[in-house]
N, C-alpha and C positions, 0 to 999 in steps of 0.2 A: 059394579054398583052403578046404579042409574045416577046421572049427573056429574059423574067424576070423568075428568080427562083420562084418556089412556096414558099409562106412563110410557115415555118415550123409550124406544129400544136404544141401548148403548151402541155408540158408533163403534163400528167393527174398525180393526187395525187395517190400514191400506194394504191390498193384497201383494203379497212380494211380487217382485219382478225379476226377469232373467238378464235383462240388458241394461248395465248402468248408464251406458252412453245414451240410449233412448231416454232414460229417466232424466238425465241432465237436459238433452236436448229439448224435451217437452216442457223445461222451465227456461229456456233461453240461455242455457250455460253452454258454451263451447269449450270443451276440454279435450285435451289428447286423449287418445283411446286407454282406459283402463285395462292394464294387463295383470295376469296373475303371475306369481312366482314361478320359475322355470320347474323347480322341484316341488312336488306335492307331498303332504303328509302321508304316512302309512296307510291311514284309513280313508284316502281320498278316492272318490269313485274312479271306477275304470273308465276307460275311453268310451265304452258304449253306454254309460249311464248319462242321464240328463244332469247337467251341471246344478249345484246347489243355488238356491235363489239369492240374489243379492239384496240386503235391506237397503234402506234410506241411510241408516247410520253409516254402514260400511262405505256407500258412495260418498257421503260427505268426509269421511275419514280420509278416502283415497285421494279426494279433491284438495283437501288441506295438505296432504302429503306433497301432491304435485304442485301446489303453490309455494310450500316451502323449498322446494328442490328448485323452482324457477328463481325464487328471491335469493337463492345461495349463489347459483350460477350468475345472476345479474350482478352481486357483490364481487365475485371473483373476477369477471370481465372489468368491472369498474377499477379494482385494485390493479388488474395489469395495465390497464390503460393509463392510470396515473403513476405506475413504477417508473417508468421511462423518464418523464419530466423531473421527478425528484432526484434520479441518478444524475441527470444533466445539470441539475441545480448544485447537487453536491459537488459534483467535478468543478464547475465553475467557482465555487466557493474555495475549494483546494487550491485550484490555479490562482486565484487572488491572492492567497496566503503565501504561495511560492514567490510571486512577483514582488510581494512585500519583503519577504525574508531576503530575496536577492537584490533589492534595490541598491543597497550598499556594499555589500560583500557578495562575490560569487560563492556558490556552496555546491558540493557534491550531490547527487542523486541519492545516494545513501543517506546522508545527513538530513535532507529534506524530507525523505521518505520516512525517517525516523520520528521527526518532528511532527508529521501529520499523523502518523500513527499514535504518538503520545497524545494527539488531541481527540483520538478515538475515532479518526477516520477510517472506513472500511478499506481493506485490501483493494477491492476493485476501484474504488474512488482513486486511491494513491496512484494506481498503476496508469489510470487514463489521464489523471492530473499531470503526472511527469511525462507521459507521451506528448500531451498538449504543449507542455514547457519545453520539450526538446524542439518541437515544430516551431515554436516561436523564439528559439534562440535563448531562453531564460536559463538552461543548463546546457553545458557542454563539457563532459568530464575530461575528454580526450585532450580538448585544447586547454582546459583549465589545469590539468596535471603538467603539460608540456610548459606553459608559462610560469608556474610555481617551481618547476625543477630548474629551468633556466635562471629564474630570479635568485634562488638559493645558491645554484652553482656560482652565480657572480659575487655572492657575499662570503663564499669560500666554505660553504656546509659541507661536511661528508657526505658521500651517498649514503651511509647507514642512518645519519640523523634525518636526512630528506625523506628516505622510506618510512621512518618512523613517524614524523611529523604528519606526513600525508595520510598514511594509514589511519592516524587518529582524527583525521578530517573526514575519513569515509571513502577513501578511494581503495579500490581493490587491488590485489596483488597483480593481476593480469594488465591493468592500466600501469601499475609502478614499474613492473618488469620492462615495459617496452620504454618507457620515457627514462629509465635510469641506466639502460643497457650501456650506453657510452660511457657514463660516468663511472659505473662499476668496473669497467674493463681497465681504466686507468691504474697506474702503480699508486697504491696509497701513499707509501712513504714519499715519494716525488712530490704529490700534490700537497702533502701536510708540510713538506720542506718550503715549498714556494709560498704556502700561506705564512708560514712562521717568519720567512725572509722577509717578506713584506712588512711585516709588524714590526721585526726588529730594526728595520731601517728607520723607523719612526721614533726609536728609543734609545738612539745612540748618546743622547745627552745624560743618561743615568747609569749608575753603577752597574756592572756587567750582570752581576748575580740577581739584582732587581728586575734587570729587563729580562732574564731568563725566566723568572717567576711570572712576570706579565705576560710573556709570549706563551709560555706553557698554558696559562688559564685561557688565553684567547684561542689556542688551537683547540683545547678541551671543549669549549663551549661551541664549537663547531662539529662537534660529534666525532673527533678522532680519539683513540684509546688513549689512556693515561700514559702507558710507557712510550707509545710512539710520540705523543705529544711532549713528553720531557725530552727525548731524544733530539727531535728536530729544533726543538726552542734552543737548546743550548748550542747545536751546531750553527743554526742561523745567526744567534747573537755573536759568537766569536767569530764567524766566518765574516760578518758585517765588519766587525772591529778590526780583523785583520786586514780587511781591504782598504779601511780608512787609513791604517797605519802605512800600508804599502803606498797609497796614493800620497801621503805626506812625504815620503822620502824622495 
């Protein structure tokens, strides 16, 4: 009809293209090459066929997938970089706890490790903190066991009691075996009698049977068996009094 403008033709869809990289490059976008999966579906064209055209939507999807993969890789790298400082901070905090715990009373590595584990400290942090504590002299199980055994032996404690007490403090059998080898090789009756005799000499002013009871309790508290404690207590009390009577004539 005259006087009417011709109706515009509808815009045709952009022609398909075969090279996604060329499509991206034409728009100023630099991307890694877009690759297809190694395996093709059963109805994929054979090697001699032309590849199916790639649509703009497919290119955008592939580009978005690659961007997501790069973001995930960057996050993983950042996590790896930050993991080491966090471990070092955790070890430093655990070492500070060990320093506070041993400030007034030396403790075994086992006891300190148990305390750290009870606080939720990871095993790798406990191991590294204890290694640092050894280097700094905050813990020394061998020296500590030797000192404790010597101290208890001077107090007259039986080897069995020393072993029991130090095991309760977290010292292992291999440490105790070495530290107690000499004490456990002694004659227990001779050691118990020597202990009872020293105590009996302090009780010559009371009645003999009362002295026997006190000496028996004294020997028992130091870890000797009941029957042995009673026997050496009686022998020691009367031996002491016989010596006094002999000295008086």
